[in-house]
C-alpha positions as CSV (number, residue, x, y, z in Angstrom):
1,X,13.0,19.5,19.3
2,X,10.2,21.5,17.5
3,X,6.5,20.9,16.6
4,X,7.7,20.3,13.3
5,X,9.8,17.5,13.4
6,X,9.4,14.7,11.4
7,X,10.2,12.3,14.1
8,X,7.7,13.5,16.4
9,X,5.4,13.7,13.9
10,X,6.2,9.4,13.2
11,X,5.8,9.1,17.0
12,X,2.2,10.5,16.8
13,X,0.9,8.4,13.7
14,X,1.9,4.9,15.8
15,X,0.4,6.5,18.5
16,X,-3.0,7.6,17.3
17,X,-3.0,4.7,14.7
18,X,-2.8,2.1,17.8
19,X,-4.6,4.2,20.2
20,X,-7.4,5.5,18.0
21,X,-10.2,4.5,15.3
22,X,-9.4,5.7,12.1
23,X,-10.8,3.9,9.8
24,X,-13.2,5.9,6.9
25,X,-16.2,6.0,8.6
26,X,-18.7,5.9,5.9
27,X,-16.8,5.0,2.8
28,X,-15.9,1.8,2.0
29,X,-13.1,-0.1,0.0
30,X,-16.4,-1.1,-1.8
31,X,-15.0,-4.9,-1.7
32,X,-18.6,-5.7,-0.7
33,X,-19.7,-4.7,-4.3
34,X,-17.4,-7.6,-5.5
35,X,-19.1,-11.2,-5.8
36,X,-17.0,-14.4,-6.2
37,X,-18.2,-17.3,-7.8
38,X,-18.6,-20.9,-5.2
39,X,-17.6,-23.8,-6.9
40,X,-19.4,-26.4,-4.9
41,X,-17.3,-29.0,-6.7
42,X,-13.6,-27.6,-6.9
43,X,-12.2,-30.9,-8.9
44,X,-9.2,-30.6,-6.7
45,X,-7.9,-31.0,-3.1
46,X,-7.5,-28.5,-0.9
47,X,-4.1,-29.6,-0.2
48,X,-2.9,-28.5,-3.7
49,X,-4.0,-25.0,-3.9
50,X,-0.7,-22.8,-4.5
51,X,-1.1,-19.5,-3.5
52,X,2.5,-18.4,-4.6
53,X,3.1,-15.6,-7.5
54,X,6.0,-14.2,-9.0
55,X,6.3,-10.0,-9.2
56,X,9.0,-7.9,-10.1
57,X,11.1,-10.9,-10.8
58,X,11.0,-12.7,-7.3
59,X,9.1,-15.7,-6.6
60,X,6.7,-15.4,-3.3
61,X,4.6,-17.7,-1.2
62,X,1.6,-15.4,-1.5
63,X,0.4,-12.2,-3.1
64,X,0.9,-10.0,-0.3
65,X,3.4,-7.3,0.9
66,X,3.5,-5.9,4.1
67,X,3.1,-1.7,3.2
68,X,5.2,0.9,4.3
69,X,4.3,1.6,8.1
70,X,7.3,3.5,9.7
71,X,10.8,3.9,10.8
72,X,12.6,7.1,11.4
73,X,12.0,7.8,14.5
74,X,13.2,6.9,18.1
75,X,11.0,2.9,18.8
76,X,10.5,2.3,15.4
77,X,13.5,0.1,14.9
78,X,11.2,-2.7,16.6
79,X,8.4,-2.4,14.2
80,X,10.2,-2.7,11.7
81,X,12.5,-5.7,12.4
82,X,9.3,-7.3,13.3
83,X,8.0,-7.1,10.1
84,X,11.2,-8.0,8.4
85,X,11.1,-11.5,10.6
86,X,7.6,-12.2,9.5
87,X,8.4,-11.0,5.7
88,X,11.8,-13.7,5.9
89,X,9.6,-16.1,7.5
90,X,6.8,-15.9,5.3
91,X,8.8,-15.3,2.3
92,X,7.0,-12.1,1.0
93,X,7.9,-8.6,0.1
94,X,7.9,-5.8,2.6
95,X,8.4,-2.0,1.9
96,X,9.5,0.6,4.6
97,X,8.1,3.6,5.7
98,X,8.9,7.0,4.1
99,X,12.7,7.6,4.9
100,X,13.2,11.1,4.4
101,X,13.7,11.8,8.8
102,X,16.6,9.3,7.9
103,X,17.8,11.8,5.1
104,X,17.8,15.1,7.3
105,X,19.3,13.0,10.2
106,X,21.5,10.3,9.3
107,X,21.4,8.8,12.9
108,X,17.7,7.7,12.2
109,X,19.0,5.7,9.5
110,X,19.5,2.8,12.0
111,X,15.3,2.2,11.9
112,X,15.4,1.5,8.6
113,X,18.9,-0.2,8.0
114,X,17.8,-3.0,10.8
115,X,15.4,-4.5,8.1
116,X,18.6,-5.6,6.1
117,X,20.2,-6.7,9.5
118,X,17.6,-9.2,10.5
119,X,16.2,-10.3,6.9
120,X,19.4,-9.9,4.5
121,X,17.9,-11.8,1.7
122,X,14.1,-10.2,1.8
123,X,12.7,-8.2,-1.1
124,X,12.7,-4.9,0.5
125,X,11.0,-1.4,-0.9
126,X,12.6,2.0,-0.1
127,X,10.0,4.7,0.2
128,X,10.1,8.3,-0.5
129,X,7.3,11.1,-0.9
130,X,6.9,12.4,-4.7
131,X,6.9,16.0,-2.9
132,X,10.3,15.6,-1.7
133,X,11.8,14.4,-4.9
134,X,10.4,17.9,-6.6
135,X,13.4,19.3,-4.5
136,X,15.3,16.1,-3.8
137,X,15.6,14.6,-7.3
138,X,17.5,11.9,-8.6
139,X,20.2,12.5,-5.6
140,X,17.5,11.6,-3.2
141,X,15.9,8.5,-4.5
142,X,19.7,7.4,-4.7
143,X,20.4,7.8,-1.5
144,X,17.1,5.9,0.4
145,X,17.4,3.5,-2.3
146,X,21.4,2.9,-1.3
147,X,20.4,3.5,2.4
148,X,18.8,0.1,2.9
149,X,20.2,-2.1,-0.2
150,X,16.9,-1.7,-1.9
151,X,15.4,-3.8,-4.6
152,X,12.5,-1.4,-5.5
153,X,11.3,2.3,-4.9
154,X,8.3,3.3,-3.9
155,X,7.3,6.6,-4.2
156,X,4.4,7.8,-2.4
157,X,1.9,11.0,-3.1
158,X,-0.3,12.6,-0.7
159,X,-1.4,15.8,-1.7
160,X,-4.7,16.3,0.5
161,X,-2.4,14.3,3.6
162,X,-0.3,17.0,3.2
163,X,-2.6,19.8,3.5
164,X,-4.0,18.7,6.6
165,X,-0.9,17.9,7.7
166,X,0.7,20.6,9.9
167,X,3.7,21.7,8.6
168,X,3.0,19.6,5.5
169,X,4.4,20.0,1.9
170,X,2.5,21.1,-0.8
171,X,4.5,21.9,-3.5
172,X,3.4,19.2,-6.0
173,X,4.4,21.2,-9.2
174,X,6.8,19.0,-11.4
175,X,6.2,15.8,-9.6
176,X,5.6,13.7,-12.5
177,X,8.8,15.0,-14.3
178,X,10.6,14.5,-10.9
179,X,9.3,10.8,-11.1
180,X,10.5,10.0,-15.1
181,X,13.9,11.5,-14.2
182,X,14.1,9.1,-11.1
183,X,12.9,6.0,-12.9
184,X,15.1,7.2,-16.0
185,X,17.8,6.7,-13.8
186,X,17.2,4.2,-11.2
187,X,18.6,0.5,-11.4
188,X,15.9,-0.8,-9.6
189,X,12.0,-0.7,-10.4
190,X,10.0,2.3,-9.1
191,X,6.7,2.0,-8.0
192,X,4.0,4.7,-7.4
193,X,1.1,4.5,-4.6
194,X,-1.2,6.9,-2.8
195,X,-1.9,6.3,1.2
196,X,-5.8,6.3,1.2
197,X,-6.9,8.2,-1.8
198,X,-6.4,5.8,-4.7
199,X,-5.1,6.8,-8.0
200,X,-7.3,7.1,-11.2
201,X,-7.0,5.0,-14.5
202,X,-6.1,8.3,-15.7
203,X,-2.8,8.9,-13.4
204,X,-2.3,5.1,-13.9
205,X,-1.9,5.2,-17.7
206,X,0.4,8.7,-17.7
207,X,2.4,6.8,-14.7
208,X,2.8,3.4,-17.1
209,X,4.4,5.8,-19.9
210,X,6.9,7.7,-17.7
211,X,8.1,4.4,-17.0
212,X,6.6,3.4,-13.9
213,X,6.7,-0.2,-12.8
214,X,4.0,-0.9,-10.6
215,X,1.0,1.3,-9.4
216,X,0.0,0.6,-5.8
217,X,-3.7,2.4,-5.8
218,X,-3.7,3.1,-2.1
219,X,-7.7,3.3,-2.2
220,X,-9.8,5.2,0.3
221,X,-12.0,2.3,2.7
222,X,-9.3,1.7,5.4
223,X,-6.8,3.8,7.3
224,X,-7.6,7.2,6.9
225,X,-4.9,9.1,7.0
226,X,-7.0,12.5,6.6
227,X,-8.3,11.4,9.8
228,X,-4.7,10.9,11.5
229,X,-3.6,14.1,10.5
230,X,-6.6,16.1,12.2
231,X,-6.4,14.5,15.3
232,X,-2.8,15.4,15.1
233,X,-3.9,19.3,14.0
234,X,-6.8,19.4,16.5
235,X,-3.9,18.2,19.4
236,X,-1.6,20.8,18.7
237,X,-4.0,23.8,17.9
238,X,-4.0,23.8,14.2
239,X,-7.7,24.4,13.9
240,X,-7.4,25.6,9.8
241,X,-6.2,22.3,9.5
242,X,-8.4,20.4,11.0
243,X,-11.1,22.0,9.7
244,X,-10.1,21.1,6.0
245,X,-9.9,17.6,7.2
246,X,-13.2,17.3,8.9
247,X,-14.5,18.9,5.3
248,X,-12.3,16.3,3.4
249,X,-13.0,13.3,5.8
250,X,-14.8,10.9,3.1
251,X,-12.4,12.2,0.1
252,X,-10.8,9.3,-2.1
253,X,-11.6,6.7,-4.7
254,X,-12.5,3.6,-2.8
255,X,-10.0,0.7,-3.2
256,X,-11.9,-1.6,-5.4
257,X,-12.6,1.0,-8.3
258,X,-9.5,2.3,-7.8
259,X,-7.8,-1.3,-8.5
260,X,-10.3,-1.6,-11.6
261,X,-9.0,1.8,-12.7
262,X,-5.9,1.2,-12.8
263,X,-5.8,-2.5,-14.0
264,X,-8.1,-1.6,-17.1
265,X,-6.1,1.0,-17.9
266,X,-2.1,-0.2,-17.7
267,X,-0.5,-3.2,-18.7
268,X,2.0,-2.8,-15.5
269,X,1.0,-4.6,-12.4
270,X,-1.2,-2.9,-9.8
271,X,-1.1,-3.4,-5.9
272,X,-4.7,-2.9,-4.8
273,X,-4.0,-1.6,-1.2
274,X,-6.3,0.3,1.2
275,X,-8.2,-0.9,4.0
276,X,-7.4,-4.8,2.4
277,X,-8.3,-6.7,5.8
278,X,-8.5,-10.8,5.5
279,X,-7.2,-13.2,2.6
280,X,-11.2,-12.8,1.1
281,X,-10.2,-9.1,0.4
282,X,-7.0,-10.6,-1.0
283,X,-8.7,-12.9,-3.1
284,X,-11.1,-10.2,-4.4
285,X,-8.5,-7.5,-5.4
286,X,-6.8,-10.1,-7.3
287,X,-9.9,-11.4,-9.3
288,X,-10.5,-8.0,-10.4
289,X,-7.3,-7.4,-11.8
290,X,-4.7,-6.5,-9.2
291,X,-1.2,-8.8,-8.9
292,X,-0.6,-8.1,-5.2
293,X,-2.5,-6.9,-2.2
294,X,-0.5,-4.6,0.7
295,X,-1.3,-4.6,4.0
296,X,-0.6,-2.0,6.8
297,X,-2.0,-0.9,10.2
298,X,-3.9,-4.7,10.3
299,X,-0.1,-5.8,11.2
300,X,1.3,-2.6,12.5
301,X,-1.1,-3.7,15.9
302,X,0.8,-7.1,16.1
303,X,4.1,-5.5,15.0
304,X,4.2,-3.9,18.3
305,X,4.0,-7.3,20.2
306,X,6.7,-9.5,18.6
307,X,7.3,-11.0,15.1
308,X,5.5,-14.0,16.4
309,X,2.2,-12.6,16.3
310,X,2.6,-10.9,12.7
311,X,3.5,-14.1,11.3
312,X,0.4,-15.5,12.9
313,X,-1.9,-13.2,11.6
314,X,-0.3,-13.5,7.7
315,X,-0.6,-17.3,7.9
316,X,-4.4,-16.7,8.9
317,X,-4.7,-14.1,5.8
318,X,-2.7,-17.1,3.4
319,X,-5.2,-19.4,4.7
320,X,-8.1,-17.3,4.3
321,X,-6.6,-16.5,0.4
322,X,-5.8,-20.4,-0.1
323,X,-9.8,-21.4,1.2
324,X,-11.5,-18.7,-1.4
325,X,-9.5,-20.1,-4.5
326,X,-10.4,-23.4,-3.2
327,X,-14.0,-22.4,-3.1
328,X,-13.7,-20.9,-6.4
329,X,-11.8,-24.3,-7.8
330,X,-8.3,-22.1,-8.2
331,X,-5.5,-24.5,-8.1
332,X,-2.9,-21.2,-8.1
333,X,-2.8,-17.3,-8.5
334,X,-3.4,-17.3,-12.6
335,X,-6.4,-19.1,-12.2
336,X,-7.7,-17.1,-9.9
337,X,-6.8,-14.0,-11.8
338,X,-8.9,-15.3,-14.8
339,X,-11.8,-16.9,-12.4
340,X,-15.2,-15.1,-12.9
341,X,-16.5,-12.4,-10.9
342,X,-19.6,-10.6,-10.5
343,X,-19.6,-7.0,-9.5
344,X,-22.7,-4.6,-8.2
345,X,-23.9,-2.0,-6.1
346,X,-22.2,1.3,-6.2
347,X,-18.8,-0.2,-7.9
348,X,-21.0,-1.3,-10.6
349,X,-22.5,2.0,-11.0
350,X,-18.9,3.8,-11.4
351,X,-17.3,1.3,-13.9
352,X,-20.6,2.0,-16.2
353,X,-20.3,6.5,-15.6
354,X,-16.6,5.8,-15.8
355,X,-16.7,4.2,-19.1
356,X,-14.7,1.2,-17.9
357,X,-14.3,-1.6,-19.9
358,X,-13.1,-4.9,-17.7
359,X,-12.9,-8.2,-19.6
360,X,-15.0,-10.1,-16.7
361,X,-17.4,-7.2,-16.3
362,X,-20.8,-7.6,-18.6
363,X,-22.8,-4.6,-19.2
């Protein structure tokens, strides 16, 4: 198996994520610039706070998405099984990692299909790269959805990641047209996501125009995929790729800024992801306009141990969300969406310079 093998790359990704510090070193999510308003007399009982929400026609226990992580390599079926069991237990949606490997080598499909075996009724999101759709088109999208009987399809955009990645694919011309054709042909909703560099308001608006159902901003400030690929490039002697990665280590739109950009530019649901690390982060994301918050790497460390560890971690996050809602006097997610916030610092500067009009931000 050669160094360009997708299977080897997926195993590298897991190893590096588990063994190395791969968070952004300077750039943050900017959620520290979002202040929630404390209500000392909330006029409700903690037990009555309801974190449930509706998303893409389904009701979930909390506005939390298990983001795509892995699959398509030996051993990854255990991780996906544990994540799926947690999604089933807690009634939250789950997305798979890119299914490209299973398309090219069908014998690897079991690492994805196992999710349906252990959790047949969960809301499951298929995943494929936008750059792969430029060549594979609607047929490829249909294949990955059919592989796992998916409820939705996520199309990931990762141009910087592909540049730094050894043997990456950088032919992005025509990607929006490819996405448009998939949206028009698939019977399930299409989500478009970034993987750590964020999605701007302008692109969010364009995606809405071509029929995309949801934008997942995948902002900067959390797990740094450029750093992960730089580490791989150094390990494998791709020094030019590694050098580009070093220059662009802090590239991207911080998650809070990307969330505000997308929410104020469209009327479709927005998923806030990229550095979501607590229930308080989830509360802030919802309060500034997101419909859901996505998490990945914090759950990966638990998923390699067992499903109970994932369940415990997610229960803690949901309790933190519930606590934030109680302290804001918010009985349910709809009231959290309407709650006042204060935006400060660099995030406020960003909003001003970008000319963003947000109903909760007074300039």
